[in-house]
Structure formats: C-alpha cells, structure tokens
N, C-alpha and C positions, 0 to 999 in steps of 0.2 A: 504493500500500500504506500510505502514511503516514496516510491518513484512515480506514483500516479499524479495526475493533474488534480488540482484542488479547486473547489468551487465553494464560495461562501454565500449562504442565504441570510439576508438581513430582514427581519420581520418587524412589523409595527405593533401597535397596541392591540389591534384586532386579530393578529396572528393569521392574516390572510394567506401567508406563504407556507404555513405549517403543512397543510394538506398537500401542496405541490412538493415540498421537501420530502415528505414521507413517501409519496408516490415515486419520487426520483430515486431515493435510496433503496426502494423495494425492487428495483430493476437491476439486472447485472450491469455494473458500471466500471468504466476505466477512471472514474473520478473519486477522489476522497472528498466527502462533503462535510462542511462545517456550518453551524447554525448559531445565530445569536439574535437578540432583540435590541434594536436601537443602533443608531449610527456611530455613537462614541465607542460603544463596545466593539463594533465592527472594526474601527480604526485601530484599536488596541490589539485586536486579534490579528489583523493584517501585519502589524509590526512583528509579531511573534511568528506568524506563518503566512507569508505572501501567497496569493492565490492567482490562478490563471483567469478566473472569472468571479465577478460579484453580481449576485442577483438580489435586488432590493425592491421593497414596496416604496411607492411614492410617498406614502404617509407614515412617517416614523414618529416616535414619541418625543425624542429629544432634538434631533435636527431633521430637516427634510431629506428625502431620498436624493434630491438634486444636489443639496449641499454635501451629502456623503460622497456621491459620485464625482463631484468637483474635486474633493480632496483625494479620492482614489486616483483620478486622472493625473493629478499633479505629482503625487508621491509614487504611483505605480502605473506609469503610462502604458505599459504593455498589457495590463489587466483588462480583460473584456468586461464592459459595464452594461448590465441589463436592467432596465427599469420595468416594473409591472405596475399597472394602474387600471382603474375602471374607465369605461368609455366616457363617462361624464367628466373625467379629468383632462380631456383633450386640450383645453385652453391652458391649463397648468403645465402640460407637457411641452407646450411651445417654448416655455422658458428654460427647459432642460436640454434642448437639442444640442448645445455645445458640450455637454458632459456625458452624453449617453451614446453607446454604440448601437443598442437595439432596444426597441420598445416592444413589450408584449402586453396584451389586454387580458385582464382577469375576467372570468376564470380562464386559466391557461392550461391546456392539455400538456401532460408531461412529455408526450412525443414531440410537440413543437419546441419545447425548451431544449430537449435533447438534440434535435436537428440544428438549432441555432448555435448551441455550444460547440458541437462537433465541427461544424463548418467554420465557426469563428477561429478556433484554435488551429485549424489547418489553413487559415487564410483563404478559404473558399466561400466567403460570404461577402456580398457587396455591402459597403458601409459608406455613408456620405463623408466626403473629405471636409477639411476646415472651411474652404471657400463655400461649399454648399451649405454648411451649417450657418455661416454668417449670412448668406442670402436668405435662408429660412427665417432667421431672426428679423428680417425686414418685411415679413409677410404677416401683418396683424390679422388679416381676415382669411381664415381657412374654414372650410365647412365643418362645423361641429355637428356631431350626430344629434338628430332630433330625439325627443323623449320616446317617440314611437319606434324609431329605428333602434334605440338602445333596448327597448322592451323586446323587440323581435330578436335581436342578437342574443340577449340574455337567454331567451327560450331556445335559440339555436344551439347555444353552448351548454345547455342543461343536459346531463347524461340521460339517455333514454327519451330525448325530446320526441314529441309527436308531430308528424307532418300535418295532422288535422289542426293542432293548436297553432303551429307556425303559420299555416295557410290562412287560418281564421284571423290571426293578427294582421297579416298582410292585407286581407280583404277589407279591413276596417279603414284603410287609406286608399281612396280611389286612384290617386296619382301613382302610388307605390304599386298597386295592383296592375295598372295599365302598363307600366314600364317593365315589370317582371314578366308579364305574359307576352309582351311584344318580343322580348329577348328570348324567353324560354321557347317560343314557337319559331324562332329563326333557325335557319339551316345550321348555324354555328354549333348549336347544342344537340342537334340530331334527335329532337323529340319524336317518338314514333307516331304520334297523332297530334293534331292541333287542339290545344286545350284552352278553355276559358275559365279554368278553375285554379286558383292559387295553390290549393292543396296538392293537385296533380303536379304542378310545377315544382313544388318543394320535393316531392317524391322523386321526380325525374332528375332534377338538377343537383340535388345534394346541398349540404350545409354551406360549404365554402363558396360555391357559385351563387347561391341565394344572397349570402352576405355581400359578395362583390357587386351583384346587381343592385342591391339596395343602396350601397355606398355610391355607386355611379348615379343612380336616380337622384339621390339627395344632393350630390355635388353639382350636377347639371341644373337642378332646380335652384340651388343657391346662387349660381353665377349666371343664370340665363339672361338676365337683363343688364349685365355689366359687360358690354362689348366695347373694346377699344377700337380705335380707328383701324380698319383693315383686318380686324379679327372677328370671325363669325363663330359663335357657339353652335349654331345650327349646322354649319359645314363641318365643324369638328365632330359633332355627334354622328353625322352621316359617315365620315371617314372612319371613326372608331368602330361603328357597327360593321362596316365593310371589312375592316382589318380583322375583327373578331371572326367573321365567317371564313375569310381566306386563311387565317392562321390555323383554324381547326381543320380546314381541308388539307392544308400542307402537312400538318401533323398526322392526319389520317393516311395521306399518300406515303409518308415516311415510315409507316408501320408502327407508329407510337402506340403506347397503351392508352386505355380509356382515360386514366387520370391525366396524362400529359395532353391528350386531345382537349379535354374540358378546361384544363388550366391554360392552354394556348388560346382558347376562345375567350376566356375571362381576361387574360393579360392583354389580348388584342383590344378588347373593349375598353380597358382602363389605361392603355399605354400613353394617352395624351392628357391625362388628368392634371399633370403638372402645368400644362399650358393654361388651363383654366385658373389655377391658383396664381400664376404669374400675371395673367391678364387682369384679374380682378384686383390685385394688390398694387401692381406697378404698370398701369395703363400707358403712361408716358414712355417708359422704356420698351414696352411691347410694341408701341408704334415705331420706335427706332428699329426693332427687330424686323417688323413687317417691311419697312422701307429697305433695309439691307437685303432681306431675302427676295423681295420683288425686283431688285436690280438685276437678278439673274447671275450674279457673280459669286454667290455663296448659298449654302443651304440654310434652312431655318435654324437648325441646331447649331451650326457654326456661328450664325449671327447671334444666337442666344449666348454662346460662349464668349463672344466678343463684348456683348452688352452687359451680361450678368456675371460672367465668370463661371457659369454652370449652365446645364441644359434642363429643359422641362422633364426629361426622363429621370434625372437625379432628384428633382423636387418631387415628382410623382412617386418615385420609389420610396422616398422617406415618408410621404403622407400615407401610402398604403401600408408601410411597415407599422406606423403608429396605429392604424386602424385594424391591425391584426390579420392581414391577408397572408396566405401561405408564402414561404420564402421563394419558391420558383416563380410565382407571379410578381413578387416585389422585384426580383432580379431582372425578369423580362422587361418590366416597365422601366427600371432604372437604366438599363444598358442597351435598349433596343437600337440605339444609334451607334453604340460602341461595344459590340458583343465580344470583341477580342479581349476586353478587360476581364471577362469571365474565365475562370481557370478551368472549368469543366470542359472536356473534349468529347461530349456526347450530345446527340440531338435532345433538345429540351424546349420548353415554351419560349425561351429567349430566341432560339433559332427560328421557330415558326413566326414569331411576331416580327423579327428583323426582316425576314424574307417577305412576309405579307405586306408590311409597310413599304418596303422598297418596290414591290410589284405595283402597288396602287399608286405610286408616285411616278411611274414610268410608262411611256407610251408604247414601248416595245421591249422585247427580250434583251436587245443590245443595251438599251438604256438601263434596264434593271440590273444587268450583269455589271455595269459600270458603277451602279449605286450601292450594291451590296458590299459587305466586307469579304472579299474573295479569300483572303488569307485565313480568316476565321472559318469560313465554310469549307475550305480545303483541309484545314486542320481536323475538322470533325468528320471528314469524308463524305460530304454531300454536295460539293460544288458542281459536280457533273450532273446532278439531278435537277438543276435549275430549269433547263429546257423542258423536261418532263413536267415539272410542277407548274411552269408557266402555261403550257398547252392544256393541262387538265384543270387548272384552278382559276386562271386569270381571264376575265372579260374586261377589256379596256373600258374605262369610264370616261364620259364626256369631259 
C-alpha cells in the first residue's frame, strides 16, 4: 500500500462525501484513501502525507472548499483538485474555477470519480489551462440550472430512478418536453419509433443523454434573445442539430459501440455551447471574432484564439464539466477543433464530432480533407475512411 497513489477526501459538516468515500474504498483500488473533516485538518494531513488527489465538498465547516483548494494548489501544484457540489451551487463554483481541476455534481457515482482520477493521474484528461480559467472569470452570466431542471436531474441521479417519474417531471414543462422529443425523435439517436411521450424518450435515450438534452434546452432558452452582431443563435442551433446527426452516423459507420454512438450524438449537439456563453457575456469581442472570421483569412476558432486567448470549445468543455456531463462528451466538446491534444489513439466521440463539424463546414470532400486534423486521424487509423464517411453520411447544405 505504501507505493500506491493517495487520495484525500475532505468532508463538510453534512458529511456528504462519506457515502462516496465508503463506496470508493469498497472497490478494488490502486489508491490509498485518507479521510478527514474540514479544510484545516486536510492541510495538516497533507503536510504529513502528500496526496496525488484531493476531493473536497464545496461547503466545509471551517474554510470553504475553494479556499482549501487554493492552498493545495499553491503548496502542492501537482495534486489533482476535485470539487463536489450541488447543482444549485453553480454560481458559487464560478468563483472557484482558478483553483479546481475538475468539478463533479452531487450525488456523484463512484464510477465517475474513478474515471476522473485514473485519467487525471495518467494525464489523459482535458483540463482548462490558466488562460481559459481567466477568461471564464470574465463571464458573469452563465446558464444556471432552473429549479425544475435541478429537480429532474436529482431524480435522474437517484438509484433505481423510474422513467415514469422522470418523464412525468419533464412533461410538466412544455418547452422542456418539446425540445427533448424533437431531439429524441431525430435520426441522431436512432429511436425505433417516433414518440410523443417523454417517458418513452427517457427509456430510449438513457440518463446521460436526457441530462444533456435538458442542459442544451435550458442554455439555448437562456441566450436566445442575446444575439451579437453577426451571431445567430438560430443558425447555431441548426448547425448543432446537424452535427449531432452526422456525428452519430460517422460513429455508426466506424463500428463504434452503442455508448460511443449516443455520446457522439450528444457531444455533437453540445459542441458549440461555449459560443453561446461567449456571445452572451462578451458581445463586443464576439463581433470582432465575426469580423475576423468573415474576412475569409482565418477560421472562427483561430479568430477566437486571437481575440480571447481561448476557443469556444474550451469554454464549453468547462461548462459541461461543471454540469456533470460524462468525460468523453466534455473532451469532445473541448477539443473538437484541436483533437491532437487528446492523448487517446482510438476512435471516440471526439473523432466523430471533429469529422462531422468539418464535413458540415465544407462544400466538398477536398475541402473537408483540408479542414480536418489529418495527423490526428492518421494516428488513430481512420484517415483513409474519410471518402467513405463523406459519401455515406454527408449531404451538402445550402
């Protein structure tokens, strides 16, 4: 055990992490686990026994989880810092972005924590860099989950949750119902029949996809009337929907499993959510991005990099991470314009979204081939499949 990696769980007065800690140690682990209550006790414990990861509740009795992780970051910069909080604490989490590597939403499944930790210590997990974190601090208006969304998500995360109950909650909100059914019945998710029943949609799509659809519906509703010059929310929605359908088709053509296909569809749907956040908060700078991109001399994301120092993918990836979306979806959104930054060398949702987005921005295969990251696709062994994917999946849009 002495050579194992160490993880420290830091709990608050409500002991909300106790159950997660107990579930974690009940599984076969390469980790030595430590547990304490309060931030000051955690700092004392770290002096005696430095850890590879610290997992803390946002709400501690003596200092805040943010203050604790700020000190951990300064004293132990290589330690991976994970913050757990309720959906209702999203605004408070905005103040923590500079001190936290990963946000997880309570209640958190032990499997999700395990994946995050394993990928973090092997450096196979996307994390926002300092420039992205500073940019995020300039975005005061981000879509906080509505009370009804939080209620639905709590039910979705309840062990043994019932599709009937979840579908019934969705049905109480007409806008939520309309958006979920519109997307559930699209080709991207491959529903066997066209349904008008939220309960059936929940059964067919599963928990993570329903969460993603509700997030997107709420985000678009939040920003629908906040259009900067040259930026259209309606066009963005249309492109996101098309990317979702094409990404799932590409994943299917690639022989991916069912989970990867549905995650590709969801990531395609969400891949531009960062654009919405930037446009709503920094309309003047988005106008600059529009002008640069429309000049024809640079891409939209390169213009963002010049104006903001970061891209909408990175902003969107952070936002989805805070909202508790699965890691493959977060990474696909964060890196869809820069897939080579991802260390994995296998087909995944990132691959599908990167190719789908490139196809939809290209008038022909030659242009699409020039737009994709050829080195990345060659490294994972799928570059030669582009012509086949184009011919089977792509219908040029006006």
